[in-house]
C-alpha positions, 0 to 999 in steps of 0.5 A, a space after each residue: 499500500 501507498 499513502 500519499 504525502 503531498 497535498 495539490 491544489 485544485 485549480 479552477 475548471 475555468 482556466 483556458 486552455 493553451 492548445 491552438 486549433 486552426 479552427 479558431 482563426 477561421 471562427 474569429 474572423 467569421 465572428 469579426 465579420 459577423 459584427 461588422 455586419 450587423 453594424 453596417 445593417 444597424 447603420 443602414 436602417 438609420 435615416 440620413 438625419 440620424 446619420 449625420 448626427 453621428 457624423 457619417 453619410 450613407 456613403 461611408 458605412 461600408 468604410 467605417 463598418 469595415 475599419 473596427 478603429 473607427 467608431 460611429 460614436 463622434 465623441 470617440 472620434 475626438 478622443 482618438 483624435 485627442 491621444 494622436 497629437 
């Protein structure tokens, strides 16, 4: 018979795995595309005056949706501009 001499710590079951799956990159790209499409759809549903209120035109919707660094929120644009100076 053997006896256990050491005690081990119980780690949380929610620890993230460090295993890389080739499908993970595709899944993340798909999720990013879905977020861009959702943003584009929401912006397309706004009226021209609502788009003007946030500082974009209907022709800029695709550009704004495809560039994640640009927010349709004008207050965020102002903070981004302030950090560049």
